[in-house]
Wavefront OBJ file of the C-alpha trace (Angstrom):
o trace
v 58.782 -68.090 -25.706
v 56.742 -65.693 -23.592
v 54.391 -66.470 -20.741
v 51.789 -65.118 -23.198
v 49.172 -63.379 -21.179
v 48.876 -59.961 -22.781
v 49.533 -59.297 -26.439
v 52.520 -57.283 -27.601
v 50.681 -54.883 -29.858
v 51.644 -51.259 -30.259
v 49.526 -48.418 -28.959
v 48.720 -46.801 -25.635
v 48.784 -50.095 -23.701
v 51.820 -51.650 -25.367
v 53.784 -51.295 -22.112
v 51.700 -54.203 -20.769
v 53.003 -56.547 -23.468
v 55.423 -58.286 -21.165
v 53.119 -58.671 -18.157
v 51.874 -62.015 -16.881
v 49.975 -63.094 -13.772
v 50.436 -66.143 -11.595
v 47.706 -67.049 -9.114
v 48.925 -68.520 -5.822
v 46.452 -70.627 -3.849
v 48.091 -72.095 -0.762
v 51.303 -73.726 -1.964
v 50.063 -74.081 -5.563
v 50.732 -71.563 -8.320
v 49.322 -71.445 -11.832
v 49.689 -69.028 -14.699
v 46.362 -67.208 -14.816
v 45.749 -65.015 -17.859
v 42.387 -63.887 -16.471
v 43.998 -62.357 -13.365
v 45.248 -59.457 -15.475
v 41.634 -58.364 -15.786
v 40.440 -59.559 -12.351
v 38.910 -62.625 -14.000
v 40.999 -65.464 -12.623
v 38.988 -68.586 -11.774
v 38.802 -67.624 -8.075
v 37.746 -64.014 -8.839
v 34.916 -64.795 -11.250
v 31.536 -63.935 -9.784
v 33.003 -62.420 -6.626
v 31.381 -59.296 -5.168
v 34.213 -57.043 -4.004
v 33.830 -55.204 -0.706
v 35.651 -52.167 0.700
v 36.637 -53.641 4.046
v 38.357 -56.973 4.736
v 36.238 -57.301 7.907
v 33.256 -57.890 5.606
v 34.738 -61.238 4.520
v 35.714 -62.898 7.835
v 35.716 -66.406 6.337
v 37.943 -65.428 3.428
v 40.951 -67.380 2.238
v 44.078 -65.516 1.187
v 45.197 -65.768 -2.425
v 48.063 -63.983 -4.144
v 48.513 -62.668 -7.648
v 52.173 -62.438 -8.610
v 52.660 -59.942 -11.416
v 55.513 -61.100 -13.645
v 57.244 -58.746 -16.079
v 59.343 -60.174 -18.862
v 62.186 -58.482 -20.617
v 65.205 -59.285 -18.489
v 68.388 -60.706 -19.972
v 68.131 -60.425 -23.734
v 64.498 -59.363 -23.472
v 63.334 -62.896 -22.678
v 63.702 -63.468 -18.941
v 61.735 -62.368 -15.914
v 62.746 -58.853 -14.876
v 60.108 -58.069 -12.254
v 57.892 -60.013 -9.854
v 55.568 -58.423 -7.304
v 53.043 -60.261 -5.115
v 49.627 -58.719 -4.375
v 47.259 -60.268 -1.809
v 43.520 -60.699 -1.989
v 41.026 -62.438 0.282
v 38.074 -64.360 -1.125
v 35.256 -66.280 0.524
v 34.157 -68.582 -2.303
v 31.087 -69.789 -0.403
v 29.806 -66.237 0.144
v 31.201 -65.149 -3.245
v 32.641 -62.029 -1.603
v 36.194 -60.774 -1.546
v 38.515 -57.942 -0.667
v 41.548 -56.601 -2.457
v 43.090 -53.172 -2.541
v 42.691 -52.395 -6.238
v 45.076 -49.430 -6.221
v 47.771 -51.613 -4.686
v 47.266 -54.256 -7.378
v 47.631 -51.620 -10.104
v 50.704 -50.098 -8.455
v 52.222 -53.560 -7.993
v 51.694 -54.292 -11.690
v 53.548 -51.082 -12.493
v 56.351 -51.931 -10.076
v 56.801 -55.360 -11.683
v 57.033 -53.703 -15.102
v 59.772 -51.463 -13.674
v 61.814 -54.509 -12.652
v 61.028 -54.602 -8.942
v 61.227 -57.938 -7.141
v 58.929 -57.919 -4.095
v 57.610 -61.257 -2.927
v 57.067 -60.199 0.667
v 54.274 -62.198 2.232
v 54.883 -65.331 0.175
v 56.253 -68.381 1.955
v 59.308 -70.184 0.606
v 57.003 -72.922 -0.715
v 54.855 -70.334 -2.514
v 57.930 -68.708 -4.065
v 59.119 -72.096 -5.298
v 55.627 -72.784 -6.706
v 55.732 -69.495 -8.649
v 59.169 -70.384 -10.029
v 57.944 -73.861 -10.979
v 54.890 -72.385 -12.742
v 57.217 -70.254 -14.859
v 59.564 -73.190 -15.561
v 56.646 -75.438 -16.541
v 54.939 -72.871 -18.784
v 58.011 -71.300 -20.401
v 61.353 -73.012 -19.667
v 63.155 -70.669 -22.069
v 61.943 -67.665 -20.067
v 63.218 -69.266 -16.862
v 66.640 -69.983 -18.371
v 66.929 -66.396 -19.651
v 66.118 -64.989 -16.185
v 68.855 -63.417 -14.064
v 70.095 -65.936 -11.464
v 69.260 -63.530 -8.611
v 65.630 -63.389 -9.755
v 65.540 -67.196 -10.048
v 66.903 -67.357 -6.489
v 64.148 -65.008 -5.291
v 61.668 -67.438 -6.856
v 63.216 -70.380 -5.021
v 64.879 -71.763 -8.123
v 68.580 -71.286 -7.429
v 70.556 -71.289 -4.200
v 70.433 -67.871 -2.531
v 73.565 -65.889 -3.150
v 74.486 -67.920 -6.252
v 74.651 -64.703 -8.196
v 74.129 -61.016 -7.633
v 72.146 -58.846 -10.029
v 74.190 -56.757 -12.390
v 74.402 -53.059 -11.676
v 71.046 -51.593 -12.590
v 69.501 -55.053 -12.215
v 66.283 -55.961 -10.430
v 65.585 -54.308 -7.099
v 63.193 -54.870 -4.237
v 60.593 -52.480 -2.813
v 63.249 -50.773 -0.673
v 65.691 -50.384 -3.583
v 68.149 -53.061 -2.456
v 69.463 -55.497 -5.030
v 67.278 -58.606 -4.998
v 70.110 -60.852 -3.894
v 70.828 -58.551 -0.939
v 67.171 -58.455 0.142
v 66.674 -62.186 -0.158
v 69.799 -62.900 1.845
v 68.588 -60.509 4.552
v 65.092 -62.009 4.730
v 65.993 -65.689 4.459
l 1 2 3 4 5 6 7 8 9 10 11 12 13 14 15 16 17 18 19 20 21 22 23 24 25 26 27 28 29 30 31 32 33 34 35 36 37 38 39 40 41 42 43 44 45 46 47 48 49 50 51 52 53 54 55 56 57 58 59 60 61 62 63 64 65 66 67 68 69 70 71 72 73 74 75 76 77 78 79 80 81 82 83 84 85 86 87 88 89 90 91 92 93 94 95 96 97 98 99 100 101 102 103 104 105 106 107 108 109 110 111 112 113 114 115 116 117 118 119 120 121 122 123 124 125 126 127 128 129 130 131 132 133 134 135 136 137 138 139 140 141 142 143 144 145 146 147 148 149 150 151 152 153 154 155 156 157 158 159 160 161 162 163 164 165 166 167 168 169 170 171 172 173 174 175 176 177 178 179
């Protein structure tokens, strides 16, 4: 089972076939197919501005880009969190679009970077994956599950060539250092 957010067709965009998006709002996380196209429920109708100072009453949300294709092609191999700030009352928001695109690419490359997310938010992302696609969760490397708050930290280390963080350290090493 896949998280099923982008089709797996062939062609110039086939590399996006294993990409999913999870929207984090506070300590809640939900799989959000629309986030892949900036059309998650919180983004719809928002006027995007170039400066975060233009949305002083904004609330922070996160989109966690999830790439599948880990162990046996079924697990999570990359997870990168991208912030955005939205003032729903003013219907205005700020996000650094280039960062979101680069973070999507990094997730597809197997990077694990959940910097900025609280432990509760990481657990919520892991729970969203478990609830939507338990087979995907079970096929995920234990170090990635640990990064998502699902397994005790240090329970397993990624295999050589396994998932890495933004700074290139193995995910288990980074999580142990930041916990």
